[in-house]
Backbone as a ProteinNet text record, in pm:
[ID]
protein_1_A
[PRIMARY]
XXXXXXXXXXXXXXXXXXXXXXXXXXXXXXXXXXXXXXXXXXXXXXXXXXXXXXXXXXXXXXXXXXXXXXXXXXXXXXXXXXXXXXXXXXXXXXXXXXXXXXXXXXXXXXXXXXXXXXXXXXXXXXXXXXXXXXXXXXXXXXXXXXXXXXXXXXXXXXXXXXXXXXXXXXXXXXXXXXXXXXXXXXXXXXXXXXXXXXX
[TERTIARY]
83.4	0	87.6	54.9	127.4	46.6	108.9	40.8	-69.4	-187.5	-300.4	-351.5	-370.9	-426.4	-571.2	-660.5	-801.7	-831.9	-866.3	-883.3	-1009.2	-1117.9	-1244.8	-1304.7	-1271	-1321.2	-1469.8	-1513.2	-1652.5	-1705.1	-1838.6	-1895.8	-1865.7	-1866.4	-1829.1	-1911.5	-2045.5	-2119.3	-2073.7	-2041.7	-1993	-1854.8	-1771.2	-1638.8	-1651.5	-1742.9	-1761.6	-1819.3	-1913.8	-1969.9	-1862.3	-1776.6	-1669.8	-1573.1	-1538	-1451.5	-1517.8	-1646.1	-1718.6	-1722.9	-1728.4	-1737.6	-1610.3	-1499.6	-1375.3	-1388.8	-1482	-1504.8	-1569.6	-1636.1	-1711.8	-1631.9	-1515.4	-1440.6	-1371.2	-1357.3	-1271.6	-1136.2	-1034.2	-900.2	-814.8	-729.4	-635.3	-494.7	-424.4	-287.6	-194.7	-110	-11.5	125.9	222.5	354.7	432.4	406.9	480.2	383.6	427.8	348.4	372.1	484.4	516	611.1	650.9	730	859.7	955.2	1088.3	1141.9	1195.7	1248.7	1396.3	1448	1589.4	1677.9	1619.7	1697.5	1720	1643.7	1656.4	1525.6	1514.6	1396.3	1286.8	1228.9	1128.7	1037.8	908.4	813.7	683.2	623.5	492.9	482	591.9	588.5	587.9	604.9	605.1	740	807.7	936	917.5	1009.9	1019.5	1163.7	1184.7	1318	1337.4	1454.4	1484.8	1607.3	1598.6	1712.6	1728.1	1814.2	1845.6	1728.3	1630.3	1514.1	1398.5	1414.3	1306.8	1297.6	1180.8	1148.6	1012	1010.4	882.8	820	690.9	615.9	494.1	423.3	296.9	192.1	88.1	-31.5	-150.7	-267.9	-391.3	-462.6	-514	-573.6	-712.7	-791.4	-923.1	-940.8	-951.4	-972.3	-1122.1	-1165.7	-1305.5	-1330.2	-1228.9	-1234.8	-1093.6	-1077.5	-951.4	-987.8	-965.7	-1009.6	-1161	-1216.1	-1361.9	-1418.1	-1331.9	-1376.2	-1410	-1528.9	-1575.1	-1628	-1609.1	-1666.1	-1785.2	-1848.1	-1965.4	-1932.3	-1804.8	-1765.8	-1771.7	-1764.4	-1756.2	-1875.6	-2002.1	-2113.6	-2108.8	-2056.6	-2047.3	-1940.6	-1833.5	-1723.3	-1739.6	-1825.3	-1840.3	-1872.5	-1961.8	-1987.7	-1863.6	-1763.5	-1640.5	-1571.8	-1592.9	-1533.2	-1587.6	-1717.2	-1775.3	-1720.5	-1694.5	-1635	-1492.5	-1420.4	-1285.4	-1292.7	-1386	-1404.9	-1426.3	-1515.4	-1547.8	-1426.2	-1351.2	-1237.5	-1123.2	-1098.2	-985.1	-1027	-1158	-1205.9	-1186.4	-1183.3	-1168.9	-1261.6	-1316.5	-1409.2	-1333.5	-1396.3	-1339.5	-1359.7	-1253.2	-1263.2	-1268.2	-1193.9	-1185.5	-1130.1	-1177.5	-1124.1	-1033.9	-908.6	-814.7	-822.9	-824.8	-840.5	-880.9	-944.8	-971.6	-931.8	-834.2	-779.5	-778	-824.8	-817.9	-699.5	-622.6	-504.8	-520.8	-479.4	-479.8	-340.1	-276.1	-145	-150.3	-69.7	-61.7	80.4	99.3	231.3	324.2	453.3	555.3	671.3	745.1	856.6	965.1	1023.2	1142.4	1120.4	996.9	969.3	979.1	1056.5	1078	1013.3	1012.5	954.7	1036.1	1161.2	1244.3	1216.8	1156.5	1132.8	1007.6	1006.6	887.8	894.2	779.9	774.2	837.5	828.9	900.3	848.2	932.1	890.9	862.1	755.2	712	625	600.3	498.9	380.8	259.5	141.8	121.9	174	159.7	262.9	285	384.2	322.6	189.5	121.4	96.9	141.6	133.7	-9.4	-102.9	-240.7	-317	-255.6	-325	-292.3	-388.9	-379	-408.5	-332.3	-355	-420.7	-520.3	-583.5	-577.1	-514.1	-511.2	-604.3	-704.1	-800.3	-773.3	-770	-741	-871.3	-891	-1014.4	-1015.5	-899.1	-893.8	-779	-788.7	-677.6	-569.3	-447.6	-338.3	-205.6	-100	32.2	62.3	181.6	213.2	196.7	287.1	276.8	284.2	221.3	250.7	368.5	475.7	595.9	598.3	595.4	597.7	735.7	786.2	918	902.8	1008	1004.4	1015.7	1073.7	1102.9	977.9	976.5	868.1	926.7	840.6	880.1	921	1029.9	1076.7	1143.2	1089.9	1146.2	1289.8	1334.7	1470.7	1566.6	1521.2	1601.5	1606.9	1726.6	1743.3	1752.9	1664.4	1659.6	1781.8	1857.4	1976.3	1950.3	1862.2	1826.9	1694.6	1630.5	1504	1518.1	1446.7	1447.2	1306.1	1294.3	1164.9	1089.6	965.3	874.4	796.4	726.1	653.9	602.8	566.3	504.2	361.5	267	126	80.7	36.1	-8.4	-155.2	-188.4	-328.2	-421.4	-534.5	-640.6	-772.6	-866	-994	-1055.9	-1091.7	-1155	-1060.5	-930.6	-831.1	-797.9	-761.5	-714.1	-595.5	-504.9	-392	-395.8	-377.8	-388.3	-253.3	-204.8	-76.5	-68.6	23.5	37.1	75.2	17.3	45.3	188.6	259.7	400.6	492.8	441.5	525.7	560.6	689.4	732.2	674.3	626.5	571.1	580.6	560.2	567.1	473	414.9	336.5	430.8	376.2	451.4	360.8	418.5	340.2	316.4	200.9	177.6	266.8	307.2	387.2	301.8	215.5	134.6	-9.2	-57.2	-195.1	-196	-299.9	-301.7	-322.6	-395.1	-428.3	-425.2	-384.2	-385	-463.8	-578.1	-664.2	-664	-641.1	-648.2	-719.2	-768.4	-818	-726.9	-681.4	-593.9	-673.9	-703.8	-771.6	-665.7	-671.9	-591.4	-690.2	-696.5	-800.2	-738.8	-814.4	-778.8	-876.9	-825.9	-908.2	-896.6	-1006.1	-1004.1	-919
-119	0	125	220.2	346.2	454.3	568.9	680.3	731.9	754.9	807.2	934.3	1039.8	1164.8	1176.5	1201.6	1223.3	1369.2	1447.6	1591.7	1627.5	1555.2	1584.3	1451.9	1409.6	1280.7	1288.7	1400.1	1416.3	1549.8	1565.2	1690.4	1810.3	1929.2	2052	2078.6	2063.8	2088.8	2000.3	1876.3	1783.6	1827	1872.9	1923.6	2035.9	2128.6	2243.9	2201.3	2106.5	2054.5	1985.9	1912.3	1840.8	1938.9	2044.7	2146.5	2211	2240.9	2302	2209.6	2078.1	1981.8	1974.9	2029	2026.7	2105.1	2200.2	2278.7	2195.8	2086.1	2005.4	1888.1	1861.5	1742.5	1759.1	1647.6	1640	1588.9	1671.6	1637.5	1589.1	1491.7	1438.4	1483.5	1540	1587	1467.1	1471.5	1365.7	1430.9	1379.7	1443.6	1441.8	1342.1	1326.7	1293.2	1311.8	1265.9	1118.1	1065.9	924.9	895.8	770.7	735.4	665	673	617.8	558.2	435.8	372.4	405.3	381.8	406.5	303.5	186.1	81.5	112	202.2	231.2	283	286.2	342.9	238	196	90.6	93.4	85.5	71.3	12.1	-75.6	-134.1	-187.1	-239	-296.3	-194.9	-67	36.1	105.3	105.3	173	323.3	391	536.1	570.9	687.9	727.1	874.2	909.5	1048	1091.5	1207.2	1260.9	1409.5	1478.2	1618	1712.5	1672	1757.4	1732.6	1632.3	1595.7	1693.4	1751.7	1834.9	1787.9	1712.5	1659.8	1753.2	1736.7	1828.5	1758.2	1830.2	1777.9	1778.4	1701.6	1714.1	1675.1	1707.6	1670	1568	1462.3	1352.1	1319.7	1261	1207.6	1078.8	965.2	837.4	817.6	818.2	788.1	638.3	559.1	414.1	361.7	278.8	209.1	72.5	-31.4	-164.5	-168.1	-204.6	-209.4	-83.1	12.3	135.3	240.9	300.9	402.7	522.6	641.4	762.2	807.9	915.6	968.2	1011	1032.1	1075.3	961.9	837.4	726.7	720.8	727.1	722.5	836.7	951.9	1065.6	1042.9	972.1	948.8	819.6	729.5	599.4	612.2	704.8	714.8	749	809.5	838.6	710.8	603	475.6	428.6	453.8	417.4	506.6	632.6	722.8	679.2	628.3	575.8	453.7	362.3	244.2	285	380.5	425.5	487.5	570.2	643.1	549.6	446.5	357.7	233.2	210.7	96.8	-36.7	-37.8	-162.9	-160.8	-274.3	-281.1	-287.2	-232.4	-230.9	-365.9	-422.6	-548.9	-526.9	-426	-404.3	-265	-205.6	-77.3	-104.4	-62.5	-80.1	37	161.1	277.7	398.8	492.9	624.9	725.7	808.8	903	1042.6	1139.5	1278.7	1344.3	1423.7	1492.5	1642.9	1714.9	1861.3	1909.8	1983.1	2041	2192.1	2261.7	2406.3	2450.9	2579.5	2636.3	2613	2596.1	2590.4	2681.3	2734.8	2824.5	2753.8	2827.2	2784.5	2665.8	2627.5	2520.3	2578.1	2514.8	2566.1	2473.4	2516.8	2436.1	2309.7	2305.9	2185.8	2082	2124.8	2035.3	1949.7	1837.3	1753.8	1679.2	1622.8	1545.4	1407.8	1319.6	1191.9	1105.4	1072.5	978	840.9	780.5	653.7	579	453.3	377.8	357.7	360.8	346.9	204.5	108	-31.3	-114.7	-235.7	-324.1	-421.9	-427.3	-527.1	-474.6	-551.3	-507.7	-499.7	-566.4	-564.8	-437.7	-352.5	-232.6	-109.9	-22.6	99.7	219.7	326.5	452.1	552.3	621.7	732.7	853.9	960.2	1085.6	1183.8	1228.7	1325.4	1461.1	1566.4	1701.3	1775.7	1811.3	1876.3	2024.2	2088	2231.4	2264.8	2381.5	2435.8	2479.5	2439.1	2473.6	2448.6	2505.6	2455.7	2343.4	2288.3	2171.9	2045.3	2026.6	1913.9	1779	1679.5	1539.8	1501.9	1453.9	1417.5	1265.5	1219.5	1076.1	1036.3	925.7	875.5	747.2	707.6	587.2	459.3	467.9	348.4	296.6	164.5	96.9	17.6	-7.6	-94.1	-231.2	-282.9	-416.6	-473.1	-582.2	-634.9	-683.3	-709.9	-760	-651.6	-526.1	-417.7	-303.2	-256.9	-142.9	-16.2	80.2	202.1	288.1	323	407.3	551.1	567.5	701.5	692.2	807.1	813.2	900.8	863.6	943.8	992.5	1116.3	1180	1120.1	1085.6	1045.3	1167	1232.2	1354.9	1421.6	1549.4	1625.3	1657.4	1642.1	1668.6	1782.4	1892.6	2009.1	1993.5	2015.5	2002.9	2097.4	2044.1	2123	2058.9	2139.4	2086.9	1995.4	1873.6	1778.1	1681	1711.6	1625.7	1506.3	1395.6	1277.9	1218.8	1158	1086.8	943.5	848.2	705.4	640.2	559.2	491.7	370.6	278.1	160.7	202.5	137.6	172.8	144.3	63.5	35.5	147.5	240	343.9	452	488.6	594.8	729.5	805.8	937.9	1021.1	1150.7	1239.7	1356.8	1401.2	1524.3	1643.1	1762.8	1885.7	1985.4	2061.5	2166.6	2283.2	2348.2	2467	2581.8	2664	2783	2908.6	2909.8	3028	3018	2895.8	2874.9	2837.1	2875.5	2845	2697.9	2626.5	2486.7	2401.5	2278	2177.1	2057.5	2027.6	1917.8	1808.8	1684	1572.3	1454.9	1364.8	1235.2	1128.1	1038.2	929.4	799.3	741	611.2	504.9	395.6	276.9	162.6	111.6	15.2	-100.8	-207.6	-319.5	-321.4	-321.5	-326.3	-463.3	-510.9	-641.4	-636.6
0	0	0	-85.5	-89.9	-19.3	1.1	64.9	-27.5	29.7	-46.8	20.3	-57.8	-7.7	-53.6	39	8.8	41.3	-56.9	-36.6	42	20.1	89.3	135.4	256	304.7	337.6	396.4	437.1	384.6	374.1	321.6	411.2	352.6	421.7	548.7	546.9	671.8	787.2	755.3	857.6	906.2	814.3	852.8	955.9	931.1	1020.2	1154.4	1152.9	1278	1361	1293.3	1362.9	1428.9	1358.4	1417.5	1538.3	1529.1	1640.7	1762.5	1737.6	1847.9	1931.5	1879.9	1956.5	2088	2091.6	2213.9	2323.7	2284.9	2380.5	2438	2381.7	2421.4	2555.3	2624.9	2742.2	2693.8	2708.6	2660.4	2775.5	2747.7	2846.6	2808.2	2905.2	2881.8	2865.9	2763	2738.2	2729.7	2803.4	2812.7	2682.8	2598.1	2473	2360.8	2236.8	2123.4	2096.4	2144.7	2136	2251.9	2269.5	2386.5	2348.3	2438.4	2413.5	2543.1	2539	2658.6	2675.6	2795.7	2821	2750.7	2717.1	2650.5	2502.6	2447.2	2304.1	2250	2119.7	2055.8	2040.6	2154.1	2145.1	2266.4	2243.9	2353.8	2302.6	2379.9	2351.2	2208.1	2154.3	2020.9	1908.6	1940.2	1835.7	1835.4	1722.2	1711.7	1709.7	1772.5	1762	1730.8	1674.1	1630.2	1661.2	1709.8	1743.3	1663.8	1596.4	1523.7	1555.5	1483.2	1513.8	1491.2	1410.9	1385.1	1481.1	1568.7	1659.2	1776	1790.8	1907.1	1954.6	2062.1	2107.6	2209.4	2228.1	2312.6	2370.2	2452.4	2504.2	2393.2	2413.6	2332.1	2418.2	2370.7	2438.9	2351.7	2413	2337.9	2390.7	2302.8	2338.3	2259.1	2328.4	2260.9	2240.9	2114.6	2084.7	2096.9	2060.6	2080.8	2100	2200	2225	2280.8	2200.7	2240.4	2244.7	2360.7	2376.8	2439.9	2474.7	2539.5	2434.4	2448.9	2354.8	2432	2374.3	2434.1	2350.1	2394.3	2324.4	2181.7	2150.3	2016.4	1914.7	1960	1863.8	1768.2	1817.3	1721.3	1619.9	1659.8	1569.9	1461.7	1499.8	1405.9	1325.4	1372.4	1305.5	1157	1114.2	968.9	886.9	948.7	875.2	829.7	904.1	865.6	730.5	705.1	575.7	464.5	498.3	399.9	366	466.7	443	351.6	381.5	296	150.7	130	-5.5	-74	1.2	-56.8	-96.2	-15.4	-44.1	-122.1	-134.1	-212.2	-144.7	-12.6	62.8	182.7	217.7	330.5	462.6	564.6	698.4	765.4	819.6	891.7	1043.1	1092.1	1237	1264	1374	1420.2	1539.4	1530.6	1640.6	1738.2	1684.4	1770.6	1687.7	1756.4	1700.5	1807.7	1776.2	1874.2	1814.7	1891.3	1849.6	1919.2	1844.4	1898.4	1883	1984.3	1981.7	2019.5	1928	1953.6	1935.2	2014.2	2004	1974.4	1974.2	1947.5	2066.5	2036.7	2141.6	2099.9	2196.5	2162.3	2082.1	1988.3	1913.4	1821.5	1794.9	1699.2	1558.5	1470.5	1335.5	1232.3	1106.8	999.8	972.6	1016	999.4	1108.9	1217.5	1330.6	1309.4	1378.3	1387.3	1520	1558.7	1682.1	1659.1	1755.5	1748.3	1632.3	1534.3	1429.8	1491.6	1444.7	1504.2	1403.5	1431.8	1358.7	1452.7	1400.7	1485.7	1535.6	1460.2	1502.4	1427.1	1476.4	1416.1	1317.2	1311.7	1229.2	1088.5	989	850	797.8	865.3	816.5	857.3	938.8	985.6	899.7	890.3	811.1	900.1	881.6	953	859.4	912.9	841.7	934.1	887.9	963.8	894.6	970.2	918.5	983.3	901.2	950.4	977.8	1103.6	1146.3	1109.6	1111.4	1081.7	987.9	925.6	847.7	945.2	918.5	1009.3	938.6	993.7	959	1057.8	1050.6	1132.6	1050.7	954.5	861.6	932.1	869.8	900.1	811.2	870.9	797.4	782.2	657.1	628.2	580	633.5	596.2	514.3	445	362.2	443.4	562.1	641.4	713.7	733.9	805.6	921.7	1019.5	1130.3	1077.4	1129	1095.3	1220.4	1278.2	1403.4	1389.4	1266.7	1244.7	1197.2	1203.3	1147.9	1246.3	1276.9	1365.4	1281	1307.4	1227.3	1255.9	1152.6	1166.4	1123.4	1026	979.6	904.9	885.7	815.5	691.7	586.2	463.5	436.5	391.4	372.3	254.9	278.1	171	122.4	212.7	180.6	307.3	291.8	399.8	357.2	450.3	422.3	513.4	452.7	529	565.9	693.5	735.9	661.8	618.6	556.5	597.6	643.2	688.1	582	623.2	533.1	466.4	466.7	402.3	491.9	429.5	502.9	428.9	503.5	445.1	496.7	405.6	435.8	408	501.7	483.1	575.8	551.7	638.5	781	880.2	1019.8	1060.3	981.7	1009.4	961.6	883.9	824.2	927.1	930.5	1021	975.7	1072.9	1045.9	1173.4	1159.7	1275.5	1255	1363.6	1360.8	1377.7	1359.1	1382	1452.9	1542.2	1608.5	1513.5	1524.2	1441.7	1486.5	1391.2	1420.1	1405.3	1304.5	1274.7	1324.6	1345.2	1390.6	1537.8	1611.5	1755	1787	1699.8	1729.4	1603.5	1622.1	1515.9	1569.1	1504.9	1546.7	1439.5	1480.1	1386	1451.9	1366.7	1413.7	1356	1442.3	1401.5	1410.5	1293.6	1286.6	1261	1335.1	1303.4	1284.6	1160	1123.9	1045.2	1038.9	951.3	836.2	714.5	595	530.6	471.9	406.2	280.9
[MASK]
+++++++++++++++++++++++++++++++++++++++++++++++++++++++++++++++++++++++++++++++++++++++++++++++++++++++++++++++++++++++++++++++++++++++++++++++++++++++++++++++++++++++++++++++++++++++++++++++++++++++

């Protein structure tokens, strides 16, 4: 599977309603955008990588679904799964998680910086979909490398950068290394991170 960009995943009125709903969410403070152990770049089966451009920061998260746990947002977001099916031309087999992320500006963050590069999961059958709730700077940085249990990551090479735009989504394998970026010019960057299994 290659990276796929979907310019308008959902209709405009729904996009605007979704942005408005961000005011109603209960957000949980998270110290990092990803995690790293003292033994090396590895935790919970997900590789992470740190290089000279990495500047990690706090973020606020809301899990709409994680395992069997669901919040009030899940029924509202569930129809998006059908829109994803239609856009990629594959049926949904299982939802692993749906997580909303909120990032703000931090001092001294530059356009060359990004948060911790990581893979969302180690399983090749899973797919990540990042949906952009609002127009913002703070690119998603996609790298060419993928998680491999028999390979130690030495460096990352850029695949592409995707700039957030309301209604846009980017689809890629969950094993692929990627990183978020904090906004520099906009006060907030809101995204939804879907990790799903497609047939």
